[in-house]
C-alpha positions as CSV (number, residue, x, y, z in Angstrom):
1,M,25.1,40.1,-5.3
2,T,27.0,38.0,-2.9
3,V,27.3,38.9,0.8
4,T,30.9,38.8,2.1
5,E,31.9,38.0,5.6
6,E,33.0,41.6,6.0
7,A,29.6,42.9,5.1
8,R,27.9,40.4,7.5
9,Y,30.2,41.6,10.3
10,H,29.4,45.2,9.5
11,R,25.7,44.5,9.7
12,L,26.3,42.6,13.0
13,Q,27.9,45.8,14.4
14,Q,25.0,47.9,13.2
15,L,22.5,45.5,14.8
16,D,24.6,45.4,18.0
17,D,24.4,49.2,18.2
18,S,20.6,49.2,17.6
19,V,19.2,46.2,19.5
20,G,22.1,45.1,21.7
21,E,24.5,42.2,21.5
22,K,22.0,39.4,22.3
23,G,19.4,40.7,19.9
24,A,22.1,41.1,17.1
25,N,23.4,37.6,17.6
26,T,19.8,36.2,17.5
27,M,19.1,38.2,14.3
28,M,22.3,37.0,12.6
29,E,21.5,33.3,13.5
30,L,18.2,33.6,11.8
31,L,19.7,34.8,8.5
32,P,20.9,32.1,6.1
33,P,24.7,31.6,6.1
34,V,24.8,32.5,2.4
35,G,23.0,35.0,0.1
36,W,19.3,34.8,-0.4
37,A,19.9,33.9,-4.0
38,D,21.2,30.5,-2.7
39,V,18.1,29.7,-0.7
40,A,15.5,27.5,-2.4
41,T,12.2,29.1,-3.3
42,K,8.8,27.6,-3.6
43,R,9.2,27.6,-7.4
44,D,12.5,25.7,-7.1
45,L,10.8,23.1,-4.9
46,D,7.8,22.8,-7.3
47,Q,10.2,22.3,-10.2
48,Q,12.2,19.7,-8.3
49,S,9.0,18.0,-7.2
50,E,7.8,17.9,-10.9
51,R,11.1,16.4,-12.0
52,L,11.0,13.9,-9.2
53,G,7.4,13.0,-10.2
54,L,8.5,12.4,-13.8
55,M,11.3,10.2,-12.7
56,V,9.0,8.2,-10.4
57,R,6.5,7.8,-13.2
58,A,9.2,6.6,-15.6
59,E,10.4,4.1,-13.0
60,I,6.9,2.8,-12.4
61,S,6.4,2.5,-16.1
62,G,9.6,0.4,-16.3
63,V,8.4,-1.8,-13.4
64,H,5.0,-2.3,-15.1
65,A,6.9,-3.4,-18.3
66,E,9.0,-5.8,-16.3
67,I,5.9,-7.3,-14.6
68,A,4.3,-7.7,-18.0
69,G,7.4,-9.6,-19.2
70,V,7.3,-11.9,-16.1
71,R,3.6,-12.6,-16.7
72,A,4.3,-13.5,-20.3
73,E,7.1,-15.8,-19.2
74,I,4.9,-17.5,-16.6
75,A,2.2,-17.9,-19.3
76,G,4.7,-19.6,-21.6
77,V,5.9,-21.9,-18.8
78,R,2.3,-22.7,-18.0
79,G,1.6,-23.6,-21.6
80,D,4.7,-25.8,-21.8
81,F,3.7,-27.6,-18.6
82,Q,0.2,-28.2,-19.9
83,N,1.6,-29.6,-23.2
84,S,4.0,-31.9,-21.3
85,L,1.1,-33.1,-19.1
86,R,-1.1,-33.9,-22.1
87,R,1.8,-35.8,-23.7
88,M,2.4,-37.7,-20.5
89,Q,-1.3,-38.6,-20.1
90,T,-1.4,-39.8,-23.7
91,V,1.7,-42.0,-23.2
92,L,0.4,-43.4,-19.9
93,L,-3.1,-44.1,-21.4
94,S,-1.5,-45.8,-24.3
95,A,0.6,-47.9,-22.0
96,V,-2.4,-48.9,-19.8
97,V,-4.5,-49.8,-22.9
98,S,-1.5,-51.9,-24.3
99,V,-1.1,-53.7,-21.0
100,A,-4.8,-54.3,-20.7
101,G,-4.8,-55.7,-24.2
102,V,-2.0,-58.0,-23.4
103,V,-3.7,-59.2,-20.2
104,I,-7.0,-59.8,-22.1
105,A,-5.2,-61.6,-24.9
106,M,-3.4,-63.8,-22.3
107,A,-6.7,-64.5,-20.6
108,I,-8.3,-65.5,-23.8
109,Y,-5.5,-67.4,-25.5
110,R,-3.6,-68.8,-22.5
111,P,-2.5,-72.4,-22.9
112,N,-4.4,-75.0,-21.0
């Protein structure tokens, strides 16, 4: 049942007759501007809170999945870096051993 402006005005007149103009105005200001069916109840708030909680949990789940993906990427980059470092160490060690062999050979077989 919706409350029309005409019905509200009629109630204001009845209140005015009962409690006076100031009291009637105060009472009307305390009432919602629409029908009570349009006012949120505790149950409405609980349902909205539950929906919001589900949405937040879903969002957090998505964030956790993204974080796991980033961690996997970082682990892959770390593995690639370690492999590259090992290859570089092998190449440098080979170069040092080769140069050392050449220096030793030159020291042993140098012309007099």
